N, CA, C and O of each residue as an XYZ file, in Angstrom:
812
protein
N     -65.873     49.341    -55.087
C     -65.537     48.461    -53.975
C     -64.233     47.728    -54.244
O     -63.918     47.386    -55.384
N     -63.485     47.493    -53.178
C     -62.229     46.753    -53.300
C     -62.498     45.316    -53.727
O     -63.430     44.681    -53.233
N     -61.675     44.801    -54.652
C     -61.753     43.406    -55.079
C     -60.436     42.719    -54.760
O     -59.364     43.315    -54.867
N     -60.536     41.457    -54.368
C     -59.366     40.629    -54.087
C     -59.516     39.341    -54.894
O     -60.350     38.487    -54.593
N     -58.677     39.227    -55.935
C     -58.744     38.077    -56.842
C     -57.422     37.324    -56.785
O     -56.352     37.930    -56.837
N     -57.501     36.002    -56.676
C     -56.305     35.156    -56.706
C     -56.331     34.292    -57.963
O     -57.371     33.750    -58.335
N     -55.169     34.170    -58.613
C     -55.014     33.303    -59.774
C     -54.343     32.014    -59.311
O     -53.229     32.043    -58.788
N     -55.017     30.889    -59.503
C     -54.497     29.585    -59.072
C     -54.158     28.735    -60.285
O     -54.730     28.915    -61.360
N     -53.219     27.804    -60.105
C     -52.904     26.895    -61.192
C     -51.536     26.268    -61.039
O     -50.717     26.710    -60.232
N     -51.302     25.242    -61.816
C     -50.086     24.459    -61.767
C     -48.879     25.286    -62.240
O     -49.033     26.391    -62.760
N     -47.702     24.736    -62.051
C     -46.461     25.343    -62.534
C     -46.541     25.466    -64.061
O     -46.762     24.473    -64.755
N     -46.360     26.686    -64.581
C     -46.391     26.883    -66.019
C     -47.764     27.123    -66.606
O     -47.917     27.129    -67.828
N     -48.779     27.322    -65.758
C     -50.143     27.507    -66.272
C     -50.421     28.928    -66.751
O     -51.454     29.176    -67.374
N     -49.517     29.863    -66.470
C     -49.702     31.240    -66.949
C     -50.175     32.206    -65.886
O     -50.649     33.295    -66.212
N     -50.056     31.837    -64.631
C     -50.555     32.685    -63.540
C     -49.907     34.072    -63.507
O     -50.590     35.092    -63.415
N     -48.579     34.084    -63.583
C     -47.864     35.366    -63.495
C     -48.198     36.268    -64.676
O     -48.401     37.470    -64.508
N     -48.255     35.683    -65.872
C     -48.576     36.478    -67.068
C     -49.977     37.055    -66.969
O     -50.194     38.226    -67.281
N     -50.937     36.232    -66.534
C     -52.312     36.718    -66.428
C     -52.436     37.753    -65.308
O     -53.173     38.729    -65.449
N     -51.736     37.553    -64.221
C     -51.745     38.528    -63.131
C     -51.281     39.890    -63.638
O     -51.895     40.915    -63.341
N     -50.195     39.893    -64.401
C     -49.660     41.148    -64.933
C     -50.653     41.808    -65.891
O     -50.901     43.010    -65.797
N     -51.219     41.030    -66.809
C     -52.139     41.588    -67.795
C     -53.407     42.145    -67.149
O     -53.863     43.233    -67.500
N     -53.970     41.395    -66.207
C     -55.204     41.853    -65.570
C     -54.961     43.049    -64.655
O     -55.824     43.917    -64.520
N     -53.800     43.094    -64.034
C     -53.499     44.258    -63.189
C     -53.458     45.523    -64.038
O     -53.894     46.588    -63.602
N     -52.927     45.397    -65.263
C     -52.868     46.540    -66.173
C     -54.253     46.884    -66.719
O     -54.594     48.060    -66.847
N     -55.052     45.864    -67.042
C     -56.381     46.084    -67.614
C     -57.338     46.724    -66.611
O     -58.089     47.639    -66.949
N     -57.299     46.227    -65.365
C     -58.265     46.672    -64.354
C     -57.716     47.727    -63.399
O     -58.468     48.310    -62.618
N     -56.414     47.974    -63.459
C     -55.810     48.920    -62.522
C     -55.688     48.362    -61.115
O     -55.698     49.113    -60.139
N     -55.571     47.042    -61.010
C     -55.422     46.392    -59.708
C     -53.951     46.281    -59.331
O     -53.086     46.226    -60.204
N     -53.668     46.248    -58.035
C     -52.301     46.082    -57.540
C     -51.905     44.612    -57.666
O     -52.605     43.755    -57.126
N     -50.802     44.284    -58.364
C     -50.396     42.883    -58.524
C     -49.467     42.416    -57.404
O     -48.609     43.161    -56.932
N     -49.663     41.171    -56.996
C     -48.745     40.510    -56.065
C     -48.294     39.205    -56.716
O     -49.112     38.385    -57.133
N     -46.978     39.032    -56.792
C     -46.429     37.869    -57.491
C     -45.819     36.864    -56.520
O     -45.390     37.208    -55.419
N     -45.795     35.610    -56.967
C     -45.174     34.552    -56.182
C     -43.668     34.795    -56.098
O     -43.054     35.252    -57.062
N     -43.074     34.485    -54.936
C     -41.645     34.661    -54.742
C     -40.889     33.515    -55.413
O     -40.870     32.395    -54.902
N     -40.265     33.799    -56.561
C     -39.559     32.758    -57.317
C     -38.074     33.089    -57.455
O     -37.221     32.315    -57.021
N     -37.764     34.243    -58.063
C     -36.365     34.577    -58.353
C     -35.544     34.762    -57.077
O     -34.337     34.516    -57.080
N     -36.186     35.195    -55.983
C     -35.448     35.415    -54.733
C     -35.658     34.279    -53.731
O     -35.320     34.415    -52.555
N     -36.215     33.163    -54.199
C     -36.479     32.030    -53.306
C     -35.183     31.244    -53.076
O     -34.606     30.735    -54.038
N     -34.706     31.131    -51.822
C     -33.413     30.480    -51.574
C     -33.459     28.957    -51.600
O     -32.422     28.310    -51.454
N     -34.655     28.368    -51.786
C     -34.787     26.913    -51.710
C     -35.142     26.222    -53.024
O     -34.965     25.010    -53.150
N     -35.638     26.972    -54.000
C     -36.202     26.333    -55.188
C     -35.197     25.457    -55.936
O     -35.516     24.328    -56.307
N     -34.003     25.964    -56.155
C     -33.020     25.191    -56.906
C     -32.662     23.903    -56.165
O     -32.568     22.835    -56.770
N     -32.464     24.012    -54.844
C     -32.169     22.818    -54.035
C     -33.340     21.842    -54.057
O     -33.154     20.627    -54.125
N     -34.551     22.397    -53.997
C     -35.746     21.557    -53.971
C     -35.859     20.699    -55.223
O     -36.123     19.500    -55.130
N     -35.662     21.298    -56.390
C     -35.789     20.529    -57.627
C     -34.647     19.522    -57.813
O     -34.766     18.580    -58.596
N     -33.552     19.728    -57.095
C     -32.449     18.764    -57.123
C     -32.699     17.592    -56.183
O     -32.291     16.465    -56.465
N     -33.379     17.863    -55.052
C     -33.617     16.826    -54.039
C     -34.897     17.178    -53.275
O     -34.845     17.778    -52.202
N     -36.049     16.796    -53.844
C     -37.335     17.183    -53.266
C     -37.531     16.665    -51.847
O     -38.051     17.377    -50.989
N     -37.123     15.448    -51.604
C     -37.351     14.855    -50.287
C     -36.593     15.607    -49.193
O     -37.108     15.804    -48.092
N     -35.391     16.016    -49.502
C     -34.580     16.734    -48.512
C     -35.094     18.142    -48.247
O     -35.069     18.605    -47.107
N     -35.558     18.827    -49.283
C     -35.855     20.255    -49.152
C     -37.342     20.596    -49.166
O     -37.689     21.776    -49.109
N     -38.223     19.617    -49.240
C     -39.662     19.903    -49.371
C     -40.207     20.725    -48.206
O     -40.919     21.706    -48.419
N     -39.880     20.335    -46.990
C     -40.412     21.040    -45.819
C     -39.881     22.471    -45.767
O     -40.639     23.407    -45.510
N     -38.585     22.643    -46.011
C     -37.987     23.985    -45.997
C     -38.656     24.890    -47.019
O     -38.983     26.041    -46.727
N     -38.858     24.354    -48.232
C     -39.481     25.146    -49.288
C     -40.902     25.537    -48.926
O     -41.296     26.689    -49.107
N     -41.671     24.591    -48.419
C     -43.064     24.872    -48.095
C     -43.189     25.890    -46.956
O     -44.092     26.726    -46.969
N     -42.302     25.821    -45.989
C     -42.319     26.803    -44.903
C     -41.976     28.190    -45.437
O     -42.575     29.183    -45.025
N     -41.021     28.257    -46.345
C     -40.676     29.541    -46.946
C     -41.876     30.138    -47.680
O     -42.204     31.308    -47.485
N     -42.531     29.336    -48.522
C     -43.686     29.822    -49.267
C     -44.820     30.233    -48.324
O     -45.464     31.260    -48.536
N     -45.060     29.443    -47.299
C     -46.141     29.739    -46.365
C     -45.894     31.066    -45.657
O     -46.799     31.892    -45.538
N     -44.673     31.265    -45.191
C     -44.321     32.515    -44.517
C     -44.488     33.708    -45.448
O     -45.068     34.727    -45.072
N     -43.975     33.573    -46.666
C     -44.076     34.660    -47.648
C     -45.527     34.969    -47.982
O     -45.921     36.135    -48.007
N     -46.329     33.934    -48.240
C     -47.706     34.170    -48.671
C     -48.592     34.654    -47.526
O     -49.543     35.403    -47.751
N     -48.288     34.236    -46.315
C     -49.048     34.736    -45.160
C     -48.822     36.244    -45.008
O     -49.769     37.000    -44.791
N     -47.584     36.666    -45.120
C     -47.272     38.099    -45.015
C     -47.957     38.884    -46.132
O     -48.530     39.947    -45.891
N     -47.897     38.356    -47.350
C     -48.525     39.036    -48.482
C     -50.038     39.086    -48.324
O     -50.658     40.114    -48.597
N     -50.639     37.976    -47.882
C     -52.091     37.919    -47.726
C     -52.557     38.955    -46.697
O     -53.562     39.634    -46.907
N     -51.833     39.071    -45.600
C     -52.185     40.084    -44.587
C     -52.095     41.487    -45.176
O     -52.955     42.330    -44.923
N     -51.058     41.730    -45.956
C     -50.893     43.042    -46.572
C     -52.030     43.335    -47.546
O     -52.527     44.459    -47.608
N     -52.436     42.322    -48.302
C     -53.542     42.481    -49.252
C     -54.825     42.865    -48.529
O     -55.533     43.777    -48.954
N     -55.119     42.177    -47.448
C     -56.339     42.441    -46.687
C     -56.356     43.870    -46.152
O     -57.405     44.513    -46.106
N     -55.193     44.357    -45.752
C     -55.104     45.684    -45.136
C     -55.147     46.825    -46.164
O     -55.399     47.975    -45.802
N     -54.902     46.511    -47.439
C     -54.918     47.543    -48.470
C     -56.341     47.996    -48.771
O     -57.302     47.258    -48.557
N     -56.454     49.215    -49.267
C     -57.753     49.743    -49.672
C     -58.003     49.527    -51.158
O     -59.148     49.539    -51.610
N     -56.913     49.328    -51.926
C     -57.050     49.170    -53.373
C     -57.393     47.726    -53.725
O     -57.162     46.807    -52.940
N     -57.952     47.547    -54.926
C     -58.203     46.204    -55.439
C     -56.875     45.537    -55.782
O     -55.919     46.191    -56.199
N     -56.841     44.216    -55.596
C     -55.591     43.466    -55.692
C     -55.813     42.203    -56.505
O     -56.883     41.597    -56.450
N     -54.774     41.803    -57.273
C     -54.774     40.495    -57.925
C     -53.495     39.774    -57.518
O     -52.407     40.350    -57.551
N     -53.637     38.514    -57.137
C     -52.542     37.749    -56.547
C     -52.195     36.525    -57.390
O     -53.075     35.786    -57.831
N     -50.900     36.328    -57.603
C     -50.368     35.163    -58.296
C     -50.218     34.034    -57.277
O     -49.272     34.035    -56.490
N     -51.131     33.086    -57.285
C     -51.213     31.904    -56.411
C     -51.664     32.262    -54.985
O     -51.143     33.186    -54.359
N     -52.640     31.506    -54.503
C     -53.203     31.726    -53.173
C     -52.453     30.932    -52.116
O     -51.751     29.970    -52.426
N     -52.608     31.338    -50.885
C     -51.978     30.634    -49.769
C     -52.556     29.228    -49.605
O     -51.871     28.332    -49.111
N     -53.801     29.030    -50.010
C     -54.467     27.733    -49.816
C     -53.810     26.626    -50.651
O     -53.841     25.454    -50.277
N     -53.224     27.011    -51.770
C     -52.567     26.014    -52.615
C     -51.327     25.417    -51.961
O     -50.921     24.303    -52.291
N     -50.731     26.151    -51.044
C     -49.519     25.655    -50.394
C     -49.750     24.319    -49.699
O     -48.977     23.377    -49.874
N     -50.813     24.244    -48.914
C     -51.055     22.996    -48.171
C     -51.943     22.040    -48.953
O     -51.707     20.832    -48.952
N     -52.956     22.569    -49.617
C     -53.962     21.699    -50.230
C     -53.532     21.146    -51.583
O     -54.167     20.236    -52.116
N     -52.457     21.694    -52.137
C     -51.924     21.172    -53.400
C     -50.492     20.677    -53.208
O     -50.220     19.482    -53.319
N     -49.591     21.596    -52.923
C     -48.167     21.266    -53.004
C     -47.672     20.401    -51.849
O     -46.978     19.411    -52.078
N     -48.011     20.751    -50.631
C     -47.578     19.920    -49.504
C     -48.245     18.550    -49.550
O     -47.603     17.530    -49.300
N     -49.531     18.534    -49.871
C     -50.242     17.254    -49.946
C     -49.657     16.368    -51.041
O     -49.507     15.161    -50.853
N     -49.331     16.962    -52.171
C     -48.760     16.196    -53.268
C     -47.392     15.618    -52.882
O     -47.105     14.454    -53.162
N     -46.561     16.427    -52.247
C     -45.248     15.951    -51.806
C     -45.387     14.808    -50.802
O     -44.618     13.847    -50.820
N     -46.367     14.932    -49.942
C     -46.608     13.878    -48.955
C     -47.051     12.580    -49.648
O     -46.560     11.497    -49.328
N     -47.981     12.705    -50.597
C     -48.474     11.528    -51.314
C     -47.364     10.841    -52.111
O     -47.368      9.620    -52.265
N     -46.415     11.633    -52.618
C     -45.311     11.092    -53.398
C     -44.186     10.541    -52.530
O     -43.195     10.021    -53.044
N     -44.342     10.658    -51.220
C     -43.303     10.188    -50.313
C     -42.122     11.128    -50.212
O     -41.034     10.715    -49.811
N     -42.319     12.404    -50.575
C     -41.228     13.364    -50.542
C     -41.352     14.347    -49.381
O     -40.596     15.314    -49.284
N     -42.319     14.081    -48.502
C     -42.422     14.793    -47.234
C     -42.846     13.778    -46.186
O     -43.782     13.010    -46.408
N     -42.168     13.767    -45.049
C     -42.427     12.764    -44.021
C     -43.750     13.010    -43.308
O     -44.295     14.113    -43.367
N     -44.266     11.989    -42.637
C     -45.491     12.123    -41.845
C     -45.352     13.253    -40.838
O     -46.246     14.087    -40.700
N     -44.225     13.274    -40.136
C     -44.003     14.268    -39.084
C     -44.007     15.683    -39.642
O     -44.665     16.566    -39.091
N     -43.276     15.905    -40.732
C     -43.218     17.243    -41.331
C     -44.574     17.664    -41.893
O     -44.968     18.823    -41.762
N     -45.284     16.734    -42.514
C     -46.580     17.051    -43.111
C     -47.597     17.456    -42.040
O     -48.322     18.435    -42.217
N     -47.657     16.723    -40.947
C     -48.589     17.047    -39.866
C     -48.223     18.377    -39.223
O     -49.101     19.181    -38.909
N     -46.940     18.607    -39.027
C     -46.469     19.866    -38.458
C     -46.853     21.028    -39.362
O     -47.333     22.063    -38.898
N     -46.636     20.842    -40.658
C     -46.938     21.886    -41.642
C     -48.435     22.179    -41.695
O     -48.839     23.341    -41.705
N     -49.253     21.140    -41.731
C     -50.712     21.328    -41.786
C     -51.227     22.063    -40.553
O     -52.089     22.935    -40.666
N     -50.708     21.721    -39.385
C     -51.149     22.384    -38.152
C     -50.771     23.861    -38.156
O     -51.563     24.711    -37.749
N     -49.578     24.156    -38.609
C     -49.139     25.548    -38.692
C     -50.003     26.314    -39.688
O     -50.432     27.435    -39.413
N     -50.255     25.710    -40.838
C     -51.084     26.334    -41.866
C     -52.488     26.654    -41.323
O     -53.002     27.753    -41.531
N     -53.095     25.694    -40.633
C     -54.455     25.878    -40.106
C     -54.523     27.049    -39.133
O     -55.483     27.819    -39.151
N     -53.511     27.185    -38.288
C     -53.484     28.299    -37.341
C     -53.356     29.638    -38.066
O     -54.012     30.617    -37.709
N     -52.516     29.664    -39.070
C     -52.258     30.921    -39.770
C     -53.459     31.383    -40.591
O     -53.836     32.554    -40.528
N     -54.061     30.483    -41.356
C     -55.139     30.916    -42.253
C     -56.438     31.223    -41.511
O     -57.337     31.852    -42.070
N     -56.542     30.788    -40.273
C     -57.751     31.104    -39.496
C     -57.894     32.612    -39.273
O     -58.973     33.095    -38.930
N     -56.800     33.347    -39.471
C     -56.819     34.803    -39.282
C     -57.038     35.558    -40.594
O     -57.073     36.788    -40.595
N     -57.184     34.848    -41.697
C     -57.213     35.500    -43.002
C     -58.591     35.482    -43.654
O     -59.351     34.523    -43.516
N     -58.896     36.565    -44.367
C     -60.100     36.633    -45.199
C     -59.753     36.060    -46.567
O     -58.761     36.480    -47.165
N     -60.534     35.118    -47.081
C     -60.210     34.526    -48.395
C     -60.476     35.507    -49.539
O     -61.140     36.524    -49.338
N     -59.967     35.210    -50.730
C     -60.210     36.086    -51.886
C     -61.696     36.170    -52.227
O     -62.466     35.254    -51.937
N     -62.082     37.279    -52.844
C     -63.456     37.407    -53.336
C     -63.701     36.435    -54.485
O     -64.818     35.957    -54.680
N     -62.650     36.153    -55.238
C     -62.767     35.244    -56.379
C     -61.435     34.536    -56.597
O     -60.375     35.162    -56.587
N     -61.508     33.228    -56.792
C     -60.343     32.444    -57.187
C     -60.516     32.034    -58.643
O     -61.553     31.488    -59.020
N     -59.499     32.299    -59.463
C     -59.524     31.951    -60.882
C     -58.548     30.793    -61.091
O     -57.336     30.975    -60.975
N     -59.065     29.621    -61.395
C     -58.231     28.438    -61.598
C     -57.920     28.272    -63.074
O     -58.827     28.108    -63.890
N     -56.633     28.315    -63.420
C     -56.186     28.096    -64.792
C     -55.875     26.611    -64.963
O     -54.865     26.115    -64.464
N     -56.746     25.922    -65.665
C     -56.553     24.486    -65.906
C     -55.766     24.308    -67.202
O     -56.120     24.870    -68.238
N     -54.683     23.512    -67.128
C     -53.854     23.274    -68.306
C     -53.356     21.835    -68.297
O     -53.001     21.305    -67.244
N     -53.329     21.202    -69.464
C     -52.817     19.851    -69.586
C     -51.304     19.816    -69.432
O     -50.636     20.846    -69.514
N     -50.777     18.631    -69.210
C     -49.348     18.471    -68.951
C     -48.489     18.987    -70.094
O     -47.461     19.620    -69.850
N     -48.885     18.733    -71.333
C     -48.085     19.186    -72.476
C     -48.027     20.708    -72.539
O     -46.984     21.289    -72.841
N     -49.159     21.342    -72.252
C     -49.180     22.808    -72.205
C     -48.233     23.321    -71.136
O     -47.468     24.257    -71.371
N     -48.283     22.716    -69.976
C     -47.412     23.132    -68.874
C     -45.945     22.974    -69.247
O     -45.138     23.877    -69.025
N     -45.607     21.824    -69.812
C     -44.204     21.553    -70.170
C     -43.708     22.549    -71.223
O     -42.575     23.023    -71.141
N     -44.548     22.863    -72.204
C     -44.156     23.822    -73.242
C     -43.910     25.205    -72.666
O     -42.955     25.882    -73.047
N     -44.774     25.626    -71.743
C     -44.644     26.968    -71.174
C     -43.476     27.039    -70.195
O     -42.815     28.073    -70.091
N     -43.222     25.957    -69.485
C     -42.049     25.916    -68.604
C     -40.768     26.023    -69.443
O     -39.829     26.728    -69.074
N     -40.747     25.322    -70.561
C     -39.579     25.357    -71.453
C     -39.370     26.757    -72.029
O     -38.240     27.236    -72.127
N     -40.480     27.411    -72.411
C     -40.379     28.735    -73.020
C     -39.808     29.771    -72.063
O     -39.063     30.654    -72.487
N     -40.146     29.679    -70.772
C     -39.647     30.706    -69.855
C     -38.211     30.445    -69.413
O     -37.562     31.342    -68.874
N     -37.705     29.235    -69.631
C     -36.277     28.976    -69.550
C     -35.611     29.107    -68.200
O     -34.453     29.519    -68.127
N     -36.308     28.769    -67.129
C     -35.652     28.792    -65.814
C     -34.842     27.513    -65.632
O     -35.376     26.410    -65.754
N     -33.551     27.666    -65.341
C     -32.659     26.508    -65.246
C     -33.132     25.483    -64.229
O     -33.076     24.279    -64.478
N     -33.602     25.966    -63.075
C     -33.963     25.026    -62.009
C     -35.252     24.258    -62.302
O     -35.578     23.301    -61.599
N     -35.994     24.678    -63.351
C     -37.230     23.985    -63.700
C     -37.058     22.983    -64.845
O     -37.988     22.242    -65.163
N     -35.887     22.957    -65.456
C     -35.735     22.174    -66.688
C     -35.841     20.667    -66.458
O     -36.103     19.916    -67.397
N     -35.640     20.222    -65.222
C     -35.709     18.785    -64.946
C     -36.968     18.375    -64.180
O     -37.007     17.297    -63.587
N     -37.989     19.221    -64.188
C     -39.247     18.855    -63.529
C     -39.840     17.622    -64.204
O     -39.993     17.591    -65.425
N     -40.169     16.617    -63.414
C     -40.702     15.372    -63.968
C     -42.136     15.565    -64.468
O     -42.931     16.279    -63.855
N     -42.448     14.916    -65.591
C     -43.814     14.942    -66.112
C     -44.783     14.361    -65.088
O     -45.892     14.868    -64.924
N     -44.372     13.315    -64.410
C     -45.236     12.676    -63.417
C     -45.540     13.623    -62.252
O     -46.615     13.554    -61.655
N     -44.592     14.504    -61.932
C     -44.813     15.486    -60.865
C     -45.893     16.485    -61.278
O     -46.774     16.813    -60.484
N     -45.826     16.964    -62.513
C     -46.846     17.887    -63.021
C     -48.209     17.208    -63.087
O     -49.225     17.821    -62.761
N     -48.234     15.945    -63.508
C     -49.493     15.197    -63.595
C     -50.125     15.016    -62.218
O     -51.340     15.147    -62.064
N     -49.304     14.717    -61.227
C     -49.846     14.517    -59.878
C     -50.358     15.830    -59.297
O     -51.349     15.846    -58.566
N     -49.681     16.931    -59.625
C     -50.178     18.242    -59.194
C     -51.517     18.559    -59.855
O     -52.425     19.074    -59.201
N     -51.645     18.256    -61.149
C     -52.918     18.475    -61.834
C     -54.049     17.687    -61.178
O     -55.164     18.191    -61.043
N     -53.765     16.468    -60.777
C     -54.780     15.646    -60.085
C     -55.188     16.291    -58.770
O     -56.367     16.313    -58.416
N     -54.204     16.816    -58.050
C     -54.508     17.504    -56.786
C     -55.371     18.739    -57.021
O     -56.295     19.017    -56.257
N     -55.059     19.480    -58.092
C     -55.852     20.676    -58.396
C     -57.300     20.316    -58.731
O     -58.228     20.985    -58.277
N     -57.489     19.281    -59.511
C     -58.853     18.887    -59.876
C     -59.649     18.474    -58.642
O     -60.819     18.832    -58.500
N     -59.016     17.725    -57.760
C     -59.680     17.313    -56.527
C     -60.003     18.518    -55.657
O     -61.102     18.622    -55.111
N     -59.040     19.430    -55.528
C     -59.215     20.617    -54.703
C     -60.351     21.493    -55.224
O     -61.188     21.956    -54.450
N     -60.379     21.715    -56.516
C     -61.417     22.575    -57.063
C     -62.798     21.950    -56.950
O     -63.793     22.665    -56.830
N     -62.870     20.629    -56.986
C     -64.175     19.968    -56.839
C     -64.734     20.134    -55.431
O     -65.929     19.947    -55.203
N     -63.855     20.489    -54.484
C     -64.269     20.636    -53.085
C     -63.983     22.036    -52.541
O     -64.048     22.253    -51.331
N     -63.669     22.982    -53.421
C     -63.236     24.311    -52.964
C     -64.291     24.958    -52.077
O     -65.463     25.034    -52.447
N     -63.874     25.418    -50.920
C     -64.826     25.885    -49.915
C     -64.529     27.283    -49.370
O     -65.154     27.717    -48.403
N     -63.582     27.985    -49.985
C     -63.173     29.271    -49.429
C     -63.914     30.455    -50.036
O     -63.700     31.592    -49.617
N     -64.785     30.209    -51.021
C     -65.527     31.304    -51.631
C     -65.836     31.030    -53.091
O     -65.877     29.878    -53.522
N     -66.051     32.093    -53.847
C     -66.397     31.958    -55.265
C     -65.164     31.611    -56.092
O     -64.045     32.003    -55.762
N     -65.392     30.869    -57.174
C     -64.292     30.517    -58.059
C     -64.818     30.289    -59.477
O     -66.000     30.020    -59.687
N     -63.906     30.406    -60.437
C     -64.195     30.027    -61.814
C     -63.013     29.213    -62.331
O     -61.884     29.382    -61.869
N     -63.282     28.326    -63.296
C     -62.244     27.528    -63.932
C     -62.125     27.946    -65.388
O     -63.125     28.049    -66.099
N     -60.898     28.186    -65.826
C     -60.649     28.565    -67.216
C     -59.698     27.549    -67.843
O     -58.560     27.395    -67.398
N     -60.170     26.860    -68.873
C     -59.325     25.909    -69.591
C     -58.429     26.689    -70.556
O     -58.916     27.399    -71.435
N     -57.123     26.547    -70.380
C     -56.191     27.399    -71.117
C     -55.450     26.694    -72.244
O     -54.656     27.330    -72.938
N     -55.681     25.412    -72.447
C     -54.930     24.681    -73.481
C     -55.091     25.309    -74.867
O     -54.164     25.298    -75.676
N     -56.271     25.852    -75.124
C     -56.530     26.430    -76.451
C     -56.644     27.951    -76.409
O     -57.205     28.565    -77.318
N     -56.108     28.555    -75.347
C     -56.118     30.009    -75.227
C     -54.689     30.539    -75.287
O     -53.750     29.871    -74.854
N     -54.537     31.735    -75.822
C     -53.253     32.434    -75.810
C     -53.527     33.870    -75.382
O     -53.481     34.796    -76.193
N     -53.813     34.037    -74.090
C     -54.231     35.363    -73.607
C     -53.077     36.370    -73.590
O     -53.315     37.569    -73.443
N     -51.841     35.909    -73.738
C     -50.708     36.837    -73.799
C     -50.641     37.521    -75.159
O     -50.318     38.706    -75.244
N     -50.942     36.783    -76.219
C     -50.778     37.315    -77.581
C     -52.085     37.600    -78.307
O     -52.075     38.285    -79.330
N     -53.206     37.095    -77.811
C     -54.485     37.276    -78.495
C     -55.445     38.076    -77.621
O     -55.854     37.627    -76.549
N     -55.794     39.259    -78.094
C     -56.665     40.157    -77.330
C     -58.012     39.514    -77.045
O     -58.574     39.694    -75.964
N     -58.539     38.755    -78.020
C     -59.862     38.157    -77.815
C     -59.851     37.109    -76.705
O     -60.855     36.929    -76.015
N     -58.728     36.417    -76.527
C     -58.637     35.430    -75.452
C     -58.559     36.117    -74.086
O     -59.171     35.659    -73.121
N     -57.812     37.205    -74.010
C     -57.751     37.969    -72.767
C     -59.110     38.585    -72.453
O     -59.528     38.601    -71.295
N     -59.804     39.092    -73.474
C     -61.132     39.674    -73.269
C     -62.108     38.621    -72.749
O     -62.954     38.920    -71.905
N     -61.993     37.395    -73.248
C     -62.842     36.301    -72.780
C     -62.661     36.072    -71.276
O     -63.638     35.900    -70.548
N     -61.415     36.073    -70.821
C     -61.134     35.874    -69.397
C     -61.609     37.065    -68.579
O     -62.184     36.896    -67.503
N     -61.369     38.261    -69.085
C     -61.817     39.465    -68.377
C     -63.322     39.458    -68.163
O     -63.804     39.794    -67.081
N     -64.056     39.078    -69.188
C     -65.523     39.058    -69.093
C     -65.993     38.032    -68.051
O     -66.915     38.296    -67.279
N     -65.345     36.859    -68.041
C     -65.719     35.837    -67.053
C     -65.471     36.331    -65.636
O     -66.280     36.090    -64.741
N     -64.367     37.014    -65.434
C     -64.044     37.527    -64.099
C     -65.013     38.636    -63.694
O     -65.512     38.648    -62.569
N     -65.274     39.557    -64.601
C     -66.188     40.657    -64.289
C     -67.591     40.144    -63.960
O     -68.229     40.634    -63.029
N     -68.069     39.160    -64.723
C     -69.384     38.615    -64.455
C     -69.427     37.896    -63.114
O     -70.438     37.947    -62.413
N     -68.341     37.230    -62.756
C     -68.301     36.510    -61.489
C     -68.236     37.454    -60.303
O     -68.806     37.169    -59.250
N     -67.546     38.575    -60.464
C     -67.437     39.528    -59.376
C     -68.735     40.300    -59.158
O     -68.960     40.836    -58.073
N     -69.581     40.361    -60.169
C     -70.881     41.021    -59.998
C     -71.786     40.232    -59.087
O     -72.918     40.644    -58.835
C-alpha cells in the first residue's frame, strides 16, 4: 500500500537528511523543501517584518503544489516539512513576534484554510524535536550564509510553537523523536531506531 510520511521540525532539526536516508532505506519518493531556489529567504532573514508575508505565500504555493502531486502519485512518498507547519508554526510565530501584520496574517490564514480543505493529510507525521543548541550547531555545520544570523530567540519561539502544535495535532497519526542525543546520519543504530518507530506506527 502507498504510504505518505511527512517529516516535521524546526530549522536545523535534520528533516532533509532524514528524508534522504529514509527514502533510500524504504524506496520512497523524496520531496524536499524549496530552499536553494527560494527567492525570498535571504531577504527574509535580513528583514523579517518586510518579507514575512511574501516568504510565507511562496512556501504555501510551493507546498500546495507538491502536496497535490504527492496525493496523485501511486508510489510511497516521504516529504521534508508538511504544509500544515506553514500556518500553524511559521506564520503564527511571525505574527506573535510582531513580524507579520494583523491584516497579512488573517489574509494568509484564510487562504491556507481554503487550500488545505482540498488535501488529504499524511498517513504519518514524524516530528523531530531538538533543543536550541542542537539546532544552532546543525545550522552552523551546513553553512548557509543566509542562516548565519538567525536569532536564538527566533529558534526558541519556533520550538514553543512546535510543542504547542504537536500537543493539539489533529490531522492524523504522528510520532515524536527526540534527536538531541541521536546521530542518525552517522550511526546506523540511531537510524534503525527511527526506522523501527516509523514502521510500527504505519502498521
